[in-house]
C-alpha positions in Angstrom: 13.9 -1.7 7.9 15.7 1.6 7.4 13.4 4.0 9.3 15.7 7.0 9.0 15.9 6.6 5.2 12.1 6.5 5.0 11.9 9.8 6.9 14.7 11.6 5.0 15.0 10.2 1.5 12.7 13.0 0.1 15.3 15.7 1.0 18.2 13.8 -0.6 16.7 14.2 -4.0 18.3 17.1 -6.0 14.8 18.2 -7.0 13.1 17.6 -3.7 11.6 21.1 -3.2 9.8 21.1 -6.6 8.6 17.5 -6.2 7.2 18.1 -2.7 5.6 21.4 -3.6 3.9 19.9 -6.7 2.7 17.0 -4.6 1.4 19.4 -1.9 -0.4 21.5 -4.5 -2.1 18.5 -6.0 -3.1 17.3 -2.5 -4.6 20.8 -1.8 -6.5 20.9 -5.0 -7.7 17.3 -4.6 -9.2 17.9 -1.2 -10.7 21.3 -2.1 -12.3 20.1 -5.3 -13.2 16.5 -4.2 -16.9 17.6 -3.6 -17.3 18.4 -7.3 -15.5 15.2 -8.4 -12.7 17.0 -10.3 -10.6 16.8 -7.2 -10.6 13.0 -7.4 -8.5 13.2 -10.5 -5.8 14.9 -8.6 -6.0 12.4 -5.8 -5.8 9.5 -8.3 -2.6 11.1 -9.7 -1.1 11.3 -6.3 -2.0 7.7 -5.6 -0.4 6.6 -8.8 2.7 8.6 -8.0 2.8 6.9 -4.6 2.6 3.5 -6.2 5.5 4.5 -8.5 7.6 5.4 -5.4 6.8 2.0 -3.8 8.0 0.4 -7.1 11.1 2.4 -7.3 12.1 1.6 -3.6 11.6 -2.1 -4.3 13.8 -1.7 -7.4 16.5 0.0 -5.3 16.6 3.3 -7.1 18.7 6.0 -5.5 16.0 8.7 -5.8 12.6 7.0 -5.7 10.5 10.1 -6.3 10.0 10.5 -10.1 9.7 13.8 -11.8 6.2 15.0 -12.3 5.8 13.8 -15.9 3.6 10.7 -16.3 0.3 12.3 -15.3 -1.8 10.0 -17.5 -0.2 6.8 -16.3 -0.5 7.9 -12.6 -4.1 8.8 -13.1 -4.9 5.4 -14.5 -2.8 3.6 -11.8 -4.4 5.6 -9.0 -7.9 4.9 -10.4 -7.2 1.1 -10.4 -5.9 1.2 -6.9 -9.0 3.2 -5.8 -11.1 0.3 -7.2 -9.0 -2.1 -5.1 -9.6 0.0 -2.0 -13.3 0.4 -2.7 -13.7 -3.4 -2.9 -11.9 -3.9 0.4 -14.0 -1.1 1.9 -17.3 -2.9 1.2 -17.5 -4.7 4.6 -16.8 -1.4 6.3 -19.6 0.3 4.3 -22.0 -2.5 5.2 -21.1 -2.4 8.9 -21.6 1.4 8.9 -25.1 1.1 7.2 -26.2 -1.6 9.7 -24.8 0.5 12.5 -26.8 3.5 11.3 -29.9 1.3 11.1 -29.2 0.3 14.7 -29.1 3.9 15.8 -32.5 4.5 14.2 -34.0 1.5 16.0 -32.4 2.6 19.3 -34.6 5.7 19.2 -37.7 3.6 19.2 -40.3 4.1 21.9 -40.4 0.3 22.3 -37.8 -0.7 24.9 -37.3 -4.1 23.1 -36.6 -2.6 19.7 -34.5 0.2 21.3 -32.4 -2.5 23.1 -32.0 -4.4 19.9 -30.9 -1.3 18.0 -28.3 -0.4 20.7 -26.9 -4.0 20.5 -26.7 -3.6 16.8 -24.8 -0.3 17.1 -22.3 -2.0 19.5 -21.8 -5.1 17.4 -21.4 -3.4 14.1 -19.2 -0.7 15.6 -16.8 -3.4 16.9 -16.9 -5.2 13.6 -16.1 -2.0 11.8 -13.2 -1.4 14.2 -11.9 -4.9 13.7 -12.1 -4.5 9.9 -10.2 -1.3 10.1 -7.4 -3.1 11.9 -7.4 -5.8 9.1 -7.2 -3.1 6.4 -4.3 -1.5 8.1 -2.5 -4.9 8.1 -3.2 -5.8 4.5 -2.7 -2.3 3.0 1.1 -2.8 2.5 0.4 -6.1 0.7 -2.2 -4.6 -1.5 0.0 -1.7 -2.6 3.2 -3.8 -3.0 1.5 -6.4 -5.1 -0.2 -3.8 -7.2 3.0 -1.9 -7.6 4.6 -5.1 -8.9 1.8 -6.3 -11.2 -0.1 -3.1 -12.1 -3.5 -4.9 -12.3 -6.6 -4.7 -10.1 -6.5 -8.4 -9.6 -3.2 -8.0 -7.7 -5.2 -6.4 -4.9 -7.5 -9.4 -4.7 -4.9 -12.1 -4.6 -5.8 -13.4 -1.2 -3.2 -16.2 -1.1 -0.5 -13.6 -1.8 -1.9 -11.2 0.7 -2.2 -13.8 3.5 1.4 -15.0 2.9 2.7 -11.5 2.7 1.1 -10.4 6.0 2.2 -13.6 7.8 5.8 -13.2 6.7 6.1 -9.4 7.1 3.8 -8.9 10.1 6.6 -7.4 12.3 7.7 -4.9 9.6 4.0 -4.0 8.9 3.4 -3.2 12.6 6.6 -1.2 12.8 5.6 0.7 9.7 2.2 1.4 11.2 3.8 2.9 14.3 6.3 5.0 12.3 3.4 6.3 10.2 1.5 7.3 13.4 4.6 9.2 14.6 5.1 10.8 11.1 1.5 12.0 11.0 1.9 13.6 14.4 5.2 15.2 13.4 3.7 16.3 10.1 0.7 17.9 11.8 2.8 19.8 14.2 5.2 21.0 11.4 2.2 22.0 9.2 0.7 24.1 12.0 4.1 25.7 12.7 4.3 26.6 9.1 1.1 28.7 9.2 -1.5 26.1 8.3 -0.6 26.0 4.5 2.4 23.9 5.5 0.0 21.1 6.4 -0.1 20.1 2.7 3.6 19.6 2.2 3.7 17.8 5.5 0.9 15.5 4.4 2.7 14.8 1.2 5.8 14.0 3.1 3.9 11.5 5.2 2.6 9.8 2.0 6.2 9.5 0.8 7.2 8.0 4.2 4.4 5.5 3.8 5.4 4.7 0.2 9.1 4.2 1.2 8.2 1.9 4.2 5.9 -0.2 2.0 8.6 -0.4 -0.7 11.1 -1.6 1.9 8.7 -4.3 3.1 8.0 -5.4 -0.5 11.8 -5.5 -1.2 12.3 -7.7 1.8 9.5 -10.0 0.9 10.3 -10.4 -2.8 14.0 -10.5 -1.9 13.4 -13.8 -0.1 11.6 -15.3 -3.1 13.5 -13.8 -6.0 16.9 -12.6 -4.7 18.2 -12.0 -8.2 15.1 -10.6 -9.9 14.7 -6.8 -10.0 11.3 -5.2 -9.6 10.2 -3.8 -13.0 7.5 -1.4 -14.0 4.3 -3.2 -15.2 3.5 -3.1 -18.9 1.0 -0.5 -19.8 
């Protein structure tokens, strides 16, 4: 895995400044307007753009970040991937609901019911934590397979996901560590650049993530199809 490339490829693009600033602006608008739903459209576009970067890295393109042109396609792609994420988040949502119910019971005046509620809080809290770890491990597989196929079903192909995680577990863990470092560096850089710099830094982190996932996908598919390039899905 080329870690240095994932951290610096953005700045090797001749149009890097424009691409990063547009991405940062969309991220800012998406977060600010998310409460009134409109912001979700911007976030879907960003997700679709990220998927495109993953696909371009797998295809070996010199400059993986595309120009900001295919807004409609990126919105549709981001919406589909959001559905995939939502499906995978169902267990976490259920654990959270049961944990909240446990907290309610823990406030009971009955010691027995309160003890049961506290136990529920602990159990479902641990389950939620465990599911979070699982999601972190499968996320590269979800995005890579979706980038390759472009269909919601790609994120629910459990046989592929299991095989991908088993074969790429080392790279997945390395990518997770690099992302943690990138988030820390991006946060510090954003604060140094007077708060507003947080958004370009956050977009940079997303691009680092996309490049790392693309590298993992290229490694995985390279073993299976060494002569087959990764192409954009038909729309």
